[in-house]
CHARMM internal coordinates of N, CA and C (Angstrom, degrees):
IC EDIT
DIST 1 N 1 CA 1.4118
DIST 1 CA 1 C 1.4705
ANGL 1 N 1 CA 1 C 112.40
DIST 1 C 2 N 1.3227
ANGL 1 CA 1 C 2 N 120.26
DIHE 1 N 1 CA 1 C 2 N 131.14
DIST 2 N 2 CA 1.4779
ANGL 1 C 2 N 2 CA 122.44
DIHE 1 CA 1 C 2 N 2 CA -176.12
DIST 2 CA 2 C 1.5196
ANGL 2 N 2 CA 2 C 105.89
DIHE 1 C 2 N 2 CA 2 C -105.33
DIST 2 C 3 N 1.3045
ANGL 2 CA 2 C 3 N 114.32
DIHE 2 N 2 CA 2 C 3 N 132.16
DIST 3 N 3 CA 1.5128
ANGL 2 C 3 N 3 CA 118.60
DIHE 2 CA 2 C 3 N 3 CA -175.69
DIST 3 CA 3 C 1.6007
ANGL 3 N 3 CA 3 C 104.35
DIHE 2 C 3 N 3 CA 3 C -121.71
DIST 3 C 4 N 1.3528
ANGL 3 CA 3 C 4 N 111.21
DIHE 3 N 3 CA 3 C 4 N 151.69
DIST 4 N 4 CA 1.4737
ANGL 3 C 4 N 4 CA 117.34
DIHE 3 CA 3 C 4 N 4 CA 173.47
DIST 4 CA 4 C 1.5964
ANGL 4 N 4 CA 4 C 105.50
DIHE 3 C 4 N 4 CA 4 C -144.58
DIST 4 C 5 N 1.2656
ANGL 4 CA 4 C 5 N 114.12
DIHE 4 N 4 CA 4 C 5 N 164.30
DIST 5 N 5 CA 1.4683
ANGL 4 C 5 N 5 CA 118.17
DIHE 4 CA 4 C 5 N 5 CA 171.69
DIST 5 CA 5 C 1.5176
ANGL 5 N 5 CA 5 C 105.98
DIHE 4 C 5 N 5 CA 5 C -122.24
DIST 5 C 6 N 1.3788
ANGL 5 CA 5 C 6 N 115.82
DIHE 5 N 5 CA 5 C 6 N 138.60
DIST 6 N 6 CA 1.4399
ANGL 5 C 6 N 6 CA 122.25
DIHE 5 CA 5 C 6 N 6 CA -178.77
DIST 6 CA 6 C 1.5123
ANGL 6 N 6 CA 6 C 107.33
DIHE 5 C 6 N 6 CA 6 C -130.77
DIST 6 C 7 N 1.3693
ANGL 6 CA 6 C 7 N 114.68
DIHE 6 N 6 CA 6 C 7 N 133.78
DIST 7 N 7 CA 1.4321
ANGL 6 C 7 N 7 CA 121.24
DIHE 6 CA 6 C 7 N 7 CA 174.96
DIST 7 CA 7 C 1.5161
ANGL 7 N 7 CA 7 C 112.82
DIHE 6 C 7 N 7 CA 7 C -69.16
DIST 7 C 8 N 1.3454
ANGL 7 CA 7 C 8 N 114.50
DIHE 7 N 7 CA 7 C 8 N 129.27
DIST 8 N 8 CA 1.4504
ANGL 7 C 8 N 8 CA 117.31
DIHE 7 CA 7 C 8 N 8 CA 179.73
DIST 8 CA 8 C 1.4733
ANGL 8 N 8 CA 8 C 117.99
DIHE 7 C 8 N 8 CA 8 C -75.78
DIST 8 C 9 N 1.3329
ANGL 8 CA 8 C 9 N 120.03
DIHE 8 N 8 CA 8 C 9 N -2.83
DIST 9 N 9 CA 1.4111
ANGL 8 C 9 N 9 CA 128.53
DIHE 8 CA 8 C 9 N 9 CA 172.07
DIST 9 CA 9 C 1.4730
ANGL 9 N 9 CA 9 C 117.26
DIHE 8 C 9 N 9 CA 9 C -107.51
DIST 9 C 10 N 1.3168
ANGL 9 CA 9 C 10 N 117.59
DIHE 9 N 9 CA 9 C 10 N -57.71
DIST 10 N 10 CA 1.5099
ANGL 9 C 10 N 10 CA 123.43
DIHE 9 CA 9 C 10 N 10 CA -172.21
DIST 10 CA 10 C 1.5213
ANGL 10 N 10 CA 10 C 110.05
DIHE 9 C 10 N 10 CA 10 C -102.33
DIST 10 C 11 N 1.2862
ANGL 10 CA 10 C 11 N 123.22
DIHE 10 N 10 CA 10 C 11 N -7.03
DIST 11 N 11 CA 1.4172
ANGL 10 C 11 N 11 CA 126.62
DIHE 10 CA 10 C 11 N 11 CA 174.86
DIST 11 CA 11 C 1.4661
ANGL 11 N 11 CA 11 C 116.75
DIHE 10 C 11 N 11 CA 11 C 74.45
DIST 11 C 12 N 1.3409
ANGL 11 CA 11 C 12 N 118.63
DIHE 11 N 11 CA 11 C 12 N 8.75
DIST 12 N 12 CA 1.4796
ANGL 11 C 12 N 12 CA 124.17
DIHE 11 CA 11 C 12 N 12 CA 177.64
DIST 12 CA 12 C 1.4493
ANGL 12 N 12 CA 12 C 107.07
DIHE 11 C 12 N 12 CA 12 C -58.93
DIST 12 C 13 N 1.4072
ANGL 12 CA 12 C 13 N 120.87
DIHE 12 N 12 CA 12 C 13 N 138.17
DIST 13 N 13 CA 1.4179
ANGL 12 C 13 N 13 CA 127.08
DIHE 12 CA 12 C 13 N 13 CA -176.98
DIST 13 CA 13 C 1.5461
ANGL 13 N 13 CA 13 C 108.27
DIHE 12 C 13 N 13 CA 13 C -112.94
DIST 13 C 14 N 1.2909
ANGL 13 CA 13 C 14 N 116.31
DIHE 13 N 13 CA 13 C 14 N 142.37
DIST 14 N 14 CA 1.4734
ANGL 13 C 14 N 14 CA 126.86
DIHE 13 CA 13 C 14 N 14 CA 164.28
DIST 14 CA 14 C 1.4249
ANGL 14 N 14 CA 14 C 111.44
DIHE 13 C 14 N 14 CA 14 C -113.44
DIST 14 C 15 N 1.3066
ANGL 14 CA 14 C 15 N 120.53
DIHE 14 N 14 CA 14 C 15 N 115.57
DIST 15 N 15 CA 1.4012
ANGL 14 C 15 N 15 CA 119.90
DIHE 14 CA 14 C 15 N 15 CA -177.56
DIST 15 CA 15 C 1.5666
ANGL 15 N 15 CA 15 C 117.29
DIHE 14 C 15 N 15 CA 15 C -118.39
DIST 15 C 16 N 1.2411
ANGL 15 CA 15 C 16 N 117.02
DIHE 15 N 15 CA 15 C 16 N -11.84
DIST 16 N 16 CA 1.4404
ANGL 15 C 16 N 16 CA 119.11
DIHE 15 CA 15 C 16 N 16 CA -177.89
DIST 16 CA 16 C 1.5229
ANGL 16 N 16 CA 16 C 107.93
DIHE 15 C 16 N 16 CA 16 C -79.54
DIST 16 C 17 N 1.4149
ANGL 16 CA 16 C 17 N 111.79
DIHE 16 N 16 CA 16 C 17 N 141.73
DIST 17 N 17 CA 1.4806
ANGL 16 C 17 N 17 CA 118.15
DIHE 16 CA 16 C 17 N 17 CA -169.95
DIST 17 CA 17 C 1.5024
ANGL 17 N 17 CA 17 C 113.00
DIHE 16 C 17 N 17 CA 17 C -61.38
DIST 17 C 18 N 1.3157
ANGL 17 CA 17 C 18 N 118.86
DIHE 17 N 17 CA 17 C 18 N -34.59
DIST 18 N 18 CA 1.5563
ANGL 17 C 18 N 18 CA 121.18
DIHE 17 CA 17 C 18 N 18 CA -178.60
DIST 18 CA 18 C 1.4826
ANGL 18 N 18 CA 18 C 109.65
DIHE 17 C 18 N 18 CA 18 C -65.45
DIST 18 C 19 N 1.3595
ANGL 18 CA 18 C 19 N 118.80
DIHE 18 N 18 CA 18 C 19 N -45.72
DIST 19 N 19 CA 1.4498
ANGL 18 C 19 N 19 CA 118.32
DIHE 18 CA 18 C 19 N 19 CA 179.93
DIST 19 CA 19 C 1.5737
ANGL 19 N 19 CA 19 C 113.25
DIHE 18 C 19 N 19 CA 19 C -66.15
DIST 19 C 20 N 1.2926
ANGL 19 CA 19 C 20 N 112.38
DIHE 19 N 19 CA 19 C 20 N -37.24
DIST 20 N 20 CA 1.5347
ANGL 19 C 20 N 20 CA 114.54
DIHE 19 CA 19 C 20 N 20 CA 178.73
DIST 20 CA 20 C 1.5411
ANGL 20 N 20 CA 20 C 111.84
DIHE 19 C 20 N 20 CA 20 C -66.20
DIST 20 C 21 N 1.3316
ANGL 20 CA 20 C 21 N 113.21
DIHE 20 N 20 CA 20 C 21 N -39.97
DIST 21 N 21 CA 1.5302
ANGL 20 C 21 N 21 CA 118.11
DIHE 20 CA 20 C 21 N 21 CA 175.79
DIST 21 CA 21 C 1.4102
ANGL 21 N 21 CA 21 C 110.31
DIHE 20 C 21 N 21 CA 21 C -64.75
DIST 21 C 22 N 1.3165
ANGL 21 CA 21 C 22 N 124.76
DIHE 21 N 21 CA 21 C 22 N -45.26
DIST 22 N 22 CA 1.4651
ANGL 21 C 22 N 22 CA 126.46
DIHE 21 CA 21 C 22 N 22 CA -179.52
DIST 22 CA 22 C 1.4852
ANGL 22 N 22 CA 22 C 109.31
DIHE 21 C 22 N 22 CA 22 C -60.53
DIST 22 C 23 N 1.3156
ANGL 22 CA 22 C 23 N 115.09
DIHE 22 N 22 CA 22 C 23 N -45.55
DIST 23 N 23 CA 1.5380
ANGL 22 C 23 N 23 CA 115.45
DIHE 22 CA 22 C 23 N 23 CA -179.94
DIST 23 CA 23 C 1.4976
ANGL 23 N 23 CA 23 C 111.36
DIHE 22 C 23 N 23 CA 23 C -60.82
DIST 23 C 24 N 1.3183
ANGL 23 CA 23 C 24 N 118.83
DIHE 23 N 23 CA 23 C 24 N -44.19
DIST 24 N 24 CA 1.3917
ANGL 23 C 24 N 24 CA 121.86
DIHE 23 CA 23 C 24 N 24 CA -177.83
DIST 24 CA 24 C 1.5026
ANGL 24 N 24 CA 24 C 116.57
DIHE 23 C 24 N 24 CA 24 C -64.78
DIST 24 C 25 N 1.3597
ANGL 24 CA 24 C 25 N 113.06
DIHE 24 N 24 CA 24 C 25 N -31.64
DIST 25 N 25 CA 1.4061
ANGL 24 C 25 N 25 CA 119.37
DIHE 24 CA 24 C 25 N 25 CA 172.42
DIST 25 CA 25 C 1.5100
ANGL 25 N 25 CA 25 C 114.65
DIHE 24 C 25 N 25 CA 25 C -65.98
DIST 25 C 26 N 1.2698
ANGL 25 CA 25 C 26 N 113.96
DIHE 25 N 25 CA 25 C 26 N -27.80
DIST 26 N 26 CA 1.5087
ANGL 25 C 26 N 26 CA 118.95
DIHE 25 CA 25 C 26 N 26 CA -178.31
DIST 26 CA 26 C 1.6005
ANGL 26 N 26 CA 26 C 114.07
DIHE 25 C 26 N 26 CA 26 C -99.10
DIST 26 C 27 N 1.3408
ANGL 26 CA 26 C 27 N 111.79
DIHE 26 N 26 CA 26 C 27 N 11.56
DIST 27 N 27 CA 1.4808
ANGL 26 C 27 N 27 CA 118.59
DIHE 26 CA 26 C 27 N 27 CA -175.78
DIST 27 CA 27 C 1.5878
ANGL 27 N 27 CA 27 C 111.88
DIHE 26 C 27 N 27 CA 27 C -63.30
DIST 27 C 28 N 1.3452
ANGL 27 CA 27 C 28 N 112.70
DIHE 27 N 27 CA 27 C 28 N -44.79
DIST 28 N 28 CA 1.5135
ANGL 27 C 28 N 28 CA 116.12
DIHE 27 CA 27 C 28 N 28 CA -175.84
DIST 28 CA 28 C 1.5905
ANGL 28 N 28 CA 28 C 109.91
DIHE 27 C 28 N 28 CA 28 C -61.94
DIST 28 C 29 N 1.4386
ANGL 28 CA 28 C 29 N 113.96
DIHE 28 N 28 CA 28 C 29 N -43.14
DIST 29 N 29 CA 1.3499
ANGL 28 C 29 N 29 CA 119.99
DIHE 28 CA 28 C 29 N 29 CA -175.25
DIST 29 CA 29 C 1.5506
ANGL 29 N 29 CA 29 C 111.40
DIHE 28 C 29 N 29 CA 29 C -66.79
DIST 29 C 30 N 1.3438
ANGL 29 CA 29 C 30 N 115.74
DIHE 29 N 29 CA 29 C 30 N -39.92
DIST 30 N 30 CA 1.5058
ANGL 29 C 30 N 30 CA 122.62
DIHE 29 CA 29 C 30 N 30 CA 173.01
DIST 30 CA 30 C 1.5579
ANGL 30 N 30 CA 30 C 112.04
DIHE 29 C 30 N 30 CA 30 C -58.95
DIST 30 C 31 N 1.3237
ANGL 30 CA 30 C 31 N 117.91
DIHE 30 N 30 CA 30 C 31 N -50.51
DIST 31 N 31 CA 1.3937
ANGL 30 C 31 N 31 CA 121.31
DIHE 30 CA 30 C 31 N 31 CA -179.20
DIST 31 CA 31 C 1.5185
ANGL 31 N 31 CA 31 C 112.35
DIHE 30 C 31 N 31 CA 31 C -61.52
DIST 31 C 32 N 1.3824
ANGL 31 CA 31 C 32 N 118.41
DIHE 31 N 31 CA 31 C 32 N -37.68
DIST 32 N 32 CA 1.4395
ANGL 31 C 32 N 32 CA 121.67
DIHE 31 CA 31 C 32 N 32 CA 178.25
DIST 32 CA 32 C 1.4209
ANGL 32 N 32 CA 32 C 112.99
DIHE 31 C 32 N 32 CA 32 C -65.95
DIST 32 C 33 N 1.4510
ANGL 32 CA 32 C 33 N 115.17
DIHE 32 N 32 CA 32 C 33 N -44.10
DIST 33 N 33 CA 1.5665
ANGL 32 C 33 N 33 CA 120.94
DIHE 32 CA 32 C 33 N 33 CA 172.32
DIST 33 CA 33 C 1.4692
ANGL 33 N 33 CA 33 C 113.77
DIHE 32 C 33 N 33 CA 33 C -53.80
DIST 33 C 34 N 1.3472
ANGL 33 CA 33 C 34 N 120.60
DIHE 33 N 33 CA 33 C 34 N -48.22
DIST 34 N 34 CA 1.4096
ANGL 33 C 34 N 34 CA 124.83
DIHE 33 CA 33 C 34 N 34 CA -176.23
DIST 34 CA 34 C 1.5448
ANGL 34 N 34 CA 34 C 111.37
DIHE 33 C 34 N 34 CA 34 C -66.39
DIST 34 C 35 N 1.3606
ANGL 34 CA 34 C 35 N 113.96
DIHE 34 N 34 CA 34 C 35 N -37.27
DIST 35 N 35 CA 1.5016
ANGL 34 C 35 N 35 CA 115.23
DIHE 34 CA 34 C 35 N 35 CA 178.11
DIST 35 CA 35 C 1.4937
ANGL 35 N 35 CA 35 C 113.66
DIHE 34 C 35 N 35 CA 35 C -75.96
DIST 35 C 36 N 1.3775
ANGL 35 CA 35 C 36 N 114.81
DIHE 35 N 35 CA 35 C 36 N -26.45
DIST 36 N 36 CA 1.4770
ANGL 35 C 36 N 36 CA 115.05
DIHE 35 CA 35 C 36 N 36 CA 173.29
DIST 36 CA 36 C 1.5342
ANGL 36 N 36 CA 36 C 115.40
DIHE 35 C 36 N 36 CA 36 C -71.84
DIST 36 C 37 N 1.3784
ANGL 36 CA 36 C 37 N 114.83
DIHE 36 N 36 CA 36 C 37 N -17.15
DIST 37 N 37 CA 1.4483
ANGL 36 C 37 N 37 CA 116.31
DIHE 36 CA 36 C 37 N 37 CA 176.01
DIST 37 CA 37 C 1.6126
ANGL 37 N 37 CA 37 C 106.68
DIHE 36 C 37 N 37 CA 37 C -95.03
DIST 37 C 38 N 1.2972
ANGL 37 CA 37 C 38 N 118.76
DIHE 37 N 37 CA 37 C 38 N 9.80
DIST 38 N 38 CA 1.4141
ANGL 37 C 38 N 38 CA 119.55
DIHE 37 CA 37 C 38 N 38 CA 176.66
DIST 38 CA 38 C 1.4920
ANGL 38 N 38 CA 38 C 118.05
DIHE 37 C 38 N 38 CA 38 C 85.88
DIST 38 C 39 N 1.3801
ANGL 38 CA 38 C 39 N 115.49
DIHE 38 N 38 CA 38 C 39 N 11.21
DIST 39 N 39 CA 1.4846
ANGL 38 C 39 N 39 CA 118.73
DIHE 38 CA 38 C 39 N 39 CA 177.91
DIST 39 CA 39 C 1.5190
ANGL 39 N 39 CA 39 C 112.56
DIHE 38 C 39 N 39 CA 39 C -109.49
DIST 39 C 40 N 1.2921
ANGL 39 CA 39 C 40 N 111.04
DIHE 39 N 39 CA 39 C 40 N -175.88
DIST 40 N 40 CA 1.4508
ANGL 39 C 40 N 40 CA 118.96
DIHE 39 CA 39 C 40 N 40 CA -178.45
DIST 40 CA 40 C 1.5636
ANGL 40 N 40 CA 40 C 109.62
DIHE 39 C 40 N 40 CA 40 C -123.88
DIST 40 C 41 N 1.2806
ANGL 40 CA 40 C 41 N 121.50
DIHE 40 N 40 CA 40 C 41 N 118.64
DIST 41 N 41 CA 1.4689
ANGL 40 C 41 N 41 CA 122.06
DIHE 40 CA 40 C 41 N 41 CA -175.57
DIST 41 CA 41 C 1.4728
ANGL 41 N 41 CA 41 C 113.76
DIHE 40 C 41 N 41 CA 41 C -59.23
DIST 41 C 42 N 1.3041
ANGL 41 CA 41 C 42 N 119.08
DIHE 41 N 41 CA 41 C 42 N 134.73
DIST 42 N 42 CA 1.5033
ANGL 41 C 42 N 42 CA 125.85
DIHE 41 CA 41 C 42 N 42 CA 171.66
DIST 42 CA 42 C 1.4824
ANGL 42 N 42 CA 42 C 111.87
DIHE 41 C 42 N 42 CA 42 C -93.24
DIST 42 C 43 N 1.2443
ANGL 42 CA 42 C 43 N 119.28
DIHE 42 N 42 CA 42 C 43 N -23.24
DIST 43 N 43 CA 1.5369
ANGL 42 C 43 N 43 CA 120.30
DIHE 42 CA 42 C 43 N 43 CA -176.71
DIST 43 CA 43 C 1.4649
ANGL 43 N 43 CA 43 C 110.94
DIHE 42 C 43 N 43 CA 43 C -139.21
DIST 43 C 44 N 1.3238
ANGL 43 CA 43 C 44 N 116.12
DIHE 43 N 43 CA 43 C 44 N -166.65
DIST 44 N 44 CA 1.4945
ANGL 43 C 44 N 44 CA 121.47
DIHE 43 CA 43 C 44 N 44 CA -175.01
DIST 44 CA 44 C 1.5148
ANGL 44 N 44 CA 44 C 112.71
DIHE 43 C 44 N 44 CA 44 C -99.02
DIST 44 C 45 N 1.3497
ANGL 44 CA 44 C 45 N 114.86
DIHE 44 N 44 CA 44 C 45 N -9.55
DIST 45 N 45 CA 1.5527
ANGL 44 C 45 N 45 CA 119.08
DIHE 44 CA 44 C 45 N 45 CA -177.59
DIST 45 CA 45 C 1.4925
ANGL 45 N 45 CA 45 C 107.79
DIHE 44 C 45 N 45 CA 45 C -168.68
DIST 45 C 46 N 1.2807
ANGL 45 CA 45 C 46 N 118.84
DIHE 45 N 45 CA 45 C 46 N 155.90
DIST 46 N 46 CA 1.4757
ANGL 45 C 46 N 46 CA 120.47
DIHE 45 CA 45 C 46 N 46 CA 178.41
DIST 46 CA 46 C 1.5862
ANGL 46 N 46 CA 46 C 108.85
DIHE 45 C 46 N 46 CA 46 C -75.20
DIST 46 C 47 N 1.3011
ANGL 46 CA 46 C 47 N 111.33
DIHE 46 N 46 CA 46 C 47 N 153.17
DIST 47 N 47 CA 1.4121
ANGL 46 C 47 N 47 CA 119.08
DIHE 46 CA 46 C 47 N 47 CA 172.85
DIST 47 CA 47 C 1.5381
ANGL 47 N 47 CA 47 C 114.16
DIHE 46 C 47 N 47 CA 47 C -59.75
DIST 47 C 48 N 1.2639
ANGL 47 CA 47 C 48 N 119.22
DIHE 47 N 47 CA 47 C 48 N 150.23
DIST 48 N 48 CA 1.4871
ANGL 47 C 48 N 48 CA 120.99
DIHE 47 CA 47 C 48 N 48 CA 177.27
DIST 48 CA 48 C 1.5882
ANGL 48 N 48 CA 48 C 109.27
DIHE 47 C 48 N 48 CA 48 C -61.34
DIST 48 C 49 N 1.3510
ANGL 48 CA 48 C 49 N 114.58
DIHE 48 N 48 CA 48 C 49 N -31.28
DIST 49 N 49 CA 1.4426
ANGL 48 C 49 N 49 CA 117.25
DIHE 48 CA 48 C 49 N 49 CA 179.93
DIST 49 CA 49 C 1.5813
ANGL 49 N 49 CA 49 C 111.43
DIHE 48 C 49 N 49 CA 49 C -103.86
DIST 49 C 50 N 1.3468
ANGL 49 CA 49 C 50 N 113.31
DIHE 49 N 49 CA 49 C 50 N 35.74
DIST 50 N 50 CA 1.5322
ANGL 49 C 50 N 50 CA 120.47
DIHE 49 CA 49 C 50 N 50 CA -170.93
DIST 50 CA 50 C 1.5112
ANGL 50 N 50 CA 50 C 110.25
DIHE 49 C 50 N 50 CA 50 C -55.79
DIST 50 C 51 N 1.3808
ANGL 50 CA 50 C 51 N 119.12
DIHE 50 N 50 CA 50 C 51 N -32.31
DIST 51 N 51 CA 1.4401
ANGL 50 C 51 N 51 CA 117.45
DIHE 50 CA 50 C 51 N 51 CA -176.92
DIST 51 CA 51 C 1.5160
ANGL 51 N 51 CA 51 C 113.46
DIHE 50 C 51 N 51 CA 51 C -69.48
DIST 51 C 52 N 1.3408
ANGL 51 CA 51 C 52 N 117.46
DIHE 51 N 51 CA 51 C 52 N -23.98
DIST 52 N 52 CA 1.4091
ANGL 51 C 52 N 52 CA 122.19
DIHE 51 CA 51 C 52 N 52 CA 179.79
DIST 52 CA 52 C 1.5500
ANGL 52 N 52 CA 52 C 112.59
DIHE 51 C 52 N 52 CA 52 C -96.62
DIST 52 C 53 N 1.3968
ANGL 52 CA 52 C 53 N 120.39
DIHE 52 N 52 CA 52 C 53 N -40.64
DIST 53 N 53 CA 1.4150
ANGL 52 C 53 N 53 CA 118.37
DIHE 52 CA 52 C 53 N 53 CA -175.09
DIST 53 CA 53 C 1.4831
ANGL 53 N 53 CA 53 C 113.51
DIHE 52 C 53 N 53 CA 53 C -108.53
DIST 53 C 54 N 1.3516
ANGL 53 CA 53 C 54 N 115.34
DIHE 53 N 53 CA 53 C 54 N -17.10
DIST 54 N 54 CA 1.5803
ANGL 53 C 54 N 54 CA 119.28
DIHE 53 CA 53 C 54 N 54 CA 175.08
DIST 54 CA 54 C 1.5292
ANGL 54 N 54 CA 54 C 106.34
DIHE 53 C 54 N 54 CA 54 C 68.01
DIST 54 C 55 N 1.2644
ANGL 54 CA 54 C 55 N 123.54
DIHE 54 N 54 CA 54 C 55 N 21.36
DIST 55 N 55 CA 1.4964
ANGL 54 C 55 N 55 CA 121.78
DIHE 54 CA 54 C 55 N 55 CA 179.17
DIST 55 CA 55 C 1.6123
ANGL 55 N 55 CA 55 C 110.16
DIHE 54 C 55 N 55 CA 55 C -89.70
DIST 55 C 56 N 1.3278
ANGL 55 CA 55 C 56 N 109.58
DIHE 55 N 55 CA 55 C 56 N 165.04
DIST 56 N 56 CA 1.4464
ANGL 55 C 56 N 56 CA 119.68
DIHE 55 CA 55 C 56 N 56 CA 175.13
DIST 56 CA 56 C 1.5194
ANGL 56 N 56 CA 56 C 110.95
DIHE 55 C 56 N 56 CA 56 C -125.62
DIST 56 C 57 N 1.3086
ANGL 56 CA 56 C 57 N 116.77
DIHE 56 N 56 CA 56 C 57 N 144.70
DIST 57 N 57 CA 1.4227
ANGL 56 C 57 N 57 CA 123.91
DIHE 56 CA 56 C 57 N 57 CA -174.00
DIST 57 CA 57 C 1.5224
ANGL 57 N 57 CA 57 C 111.76
DIHE 56 C 57 N 57 CA 57 C -83.12
DIST 57 C 58 N 1.3871
ANGL 57 CA 57 C 58 N 114.97
DIHE 57 N 57 CA 57 C 58 N 125.82
DIST 58 N 58 CA 1.4106
ANGL 57 C 58 N 58 CA 125.32
DIHE 57 CA 57 C 58 N 58 CA 179.03
DIST 58 CA 58 C 1.4708
ANGL 58 N 58 CA 58 C 110.31
DIHE 57 C 58 N 58 CA 58 C -98.66
DIST 58 C 59 N 1.3323
ANGL 58 CA 58 C 59 N 121.74
DIHE 58 N 58 CA 58 C 59 N 139.03
DIST 59 N 59 CA 1.3926
ANGL 58 C 59 N 59 CA 128.00
DIHE 58 CA 58 C 59 N 59 CA -179.84
DIST 59 CA 59 C 1.5782
ANGL 59 N 59 CA 59 C 111.13
DIHE 58 C 59 N 59 CA 59 C -81.77
DIST 59 C 60 N 1.3245
ANGL 59 CA 59 C 60 N 120.27
DIHE 59 N 59 CA 59 C 60 N 129.37
DIST 60 N 60 CA 1.3700
ANGL 59 C 60 N 60 CA 124.60
DIHE 59 CA 59 C 60 N 60 CA 178.15
DIST 60 CA 60 C 1.5243
ANGL 60 N 60 CA 60 C 105.57
DIHE 59 C 60 N 60 CA 60 C -124.98
DIST 60 C 61 N 1.3792
ANGL 60 CA 60 C 61 N 116.27
DIHE 60 N 60 CA 60 C 61 N 143.73
DIST 61 N 61 CA 1.4535
ANGL 60 C 61 N 61 CA 122.00
DIHE 60 CA 60 C 61 N 61 CA 179.51
DIST 61 CA 61 C 1.4986
ANGL 61 N 61 CA 61 C 107.93
DIHE 60 C 61 N 61 CA 61 C -124.99
DIST 61 C 62 N 1.3646
ANGL 61 CA 61 C 62 N 119.69
DIHE 61 N 61 CA 61 C 62 N 138.62
DIST 62 N 62 CA 1.4302
ANGL 61 C 62 N 62 CA 122.31
DIHE 61 CA 61 C 62 N 62 CA 178.68
DIST 62 CA 62 C 1.5218
ANGL 62 N 62 CA 62 C 110.56
DIHE 61 C 62 N 62 CA 62 C -102.46
DIST 62 C 63 N 1.3566
ANGL 62 CA 62 C 63 N 113.54
DIHE 62 N 62 CA 62 C 63 N 118.15
DIST 63 N 63 CA 1.4125
ANGL 62 C 63 N 63 CA 118.67
DIHE 62 CA 62 C 63 N 63 CA 178.77
DIST 63 CA 63 C 1.5540
ANGL 63 N 63 CA 63 C 107.71
DIHE 62 C 63 N 63 CA 63 C -131.01
DIST 63 C 64 N 1.3000
ANGL 63 CA 63 C 64 N 115.89
DIHE 63 N 63 CA 63 C 64 N 135.75
DIST 64 N 64 CA 1.4786
ANGL 63 C 64 N 64 CA 122.60
DIHE 63 CA 63 C 64 N 64 CA -179.82
DIST 64 CA 64 C 1.5283
ANGL 64 N 64 CA 64 C 110.17
DIHE 63 C 64 N 64 CA 64 C 50.24
DIST 64 C 65 N 1.3256
ANGL 64 CA 64 C 65 N 115.40
DIHE 64 N 64 CA 64 C 65 N 35.68
DIST 65 N 65 CA 1.5154
ANGL 64 C 65 N 65 CA 119.00
DIHE 64 CA 64 C 65 N 65 CA 172.82
DIST 65 CA 65 C 1.5031
ANGL 65 N 65 CA 65 C 110.77
DIHE 64 C 65 N 65 CA 65 C 86.89
DIST 65 C 66 N 1.3195
ANGL 65 CA 65 C 66 N 125.66
DIHE 65 N 65 CA 65 C 66 N 0.26
DIST 66 N 66 CA 1.4805
ANGL 65 C 66 N 66 CA 125.63
DIHE 65 CA 65 C 66 N 66 CA -175.33
DIST 66 CA 66 C 1.4717
ANGL 66 N 66 CA 66 C 108.47
DIHE 65 C 66 N 66 CA 66 C -122.26
DIST 66 C 67 N 1.3327
ANGL 66 CA 66 C 67 N 116.25
DIHE 66 N 66 CA 66 C 67 N 136.66
DIST 67 N 67 CA 1.4891
ANGL 66 C 67 N 67 CA 123.83
DIHE 66 CA 66 C 67 N 67 CA 176.32
DIST 67 CA 67 C 1.4336
ANGL 67 N 67 CA 67 C 108.31
DIHE 66 C 67 N 67 CA 67 C -87.01
DIST 67 C 68 N 1.4382
ANGL 67 CA 67 C 68 N 113.61
DIHE 67 N 67 CA 67 C 68 N 127.11
DIST 68 N 68 CA 1.3929
ANGL 67 C 68 N 68 CA 118.42
DIHE 67 CA 67 C 68 N 68 CA 176.17
DIST 68 CA 68 C 1.5435
ANGL 68 N 68 CA 68 C 111.84
DIHE 67 C 68 N 68 CA 68 C -130.12
DIST 68 C 69 N 1.3833
ANGL 68 CA 68 C 69 N 117.78
DIHE 68 N 68 CA 68 C 69 N 140.68
DIST 69 N 69 CA 1.4499
ANGL 68 C 69 N 69 CA 120.79
DIHE 68 CA 68 C 69 N 69 CA -179.87
DIST 69 CA 69 C 1.5752
ANGL 69 N 69 CA 69 C 106.88
DIHE 68 C 69 N 69 CA 69 C -66.56
DIST 69 C 70 N 1.3167
ANGL 69 CA 69 C 70 N 109.55
DIHE 69 N 69 CA 69 C 70 N 141.43
DIST 70 N 70 CA 1.4795
ANGL 69 C 70 N 70 CA 114.39
DIHE 69 CA 69 C 70 N 70 CA 177.83
DIST 70 CA 70 C 1.5426
ANGL 70 N 70 CA 70 C 110.26
DIHE 69 C 70 N 70 CA 70 C -126.57
DIST 70 C 71 N 1.3226
ANGL 70 CA 70 C 71 N 115.50
DIHE 70 N 70 CA 70 C 71 N 124.19
DIST 71 N 71 CA 1.5087
ANGL 70 C 71 N 71 CA 125.08
DIHE 70 CA 70 C 71 N 71 CA 178.35
DIST 71 CA 71 C 1.3502
ANGL 71 N 71 CA 71 C 112.01
DIHE 70 C 71 N 71 CA 71 C 24.88
END
COOR INIT
IC SEED 1 N 1 CA 1 C
IC BUILD
């Protein structure tokens, strides 16, 4: 299964396995931080350019040649 992270605002993509794995490891901490500020997380991790775009990375999985958003 191939996974990638895509920013919901600027469209930046992370496709290498190490970056995706690191982001998924920090998912719970990111969600807790967003909720502590009174917000609701839209993605699993902040965009690398979060200070400029304010986006969050959403997880996509490729199955049968089609990219689909996953939780």
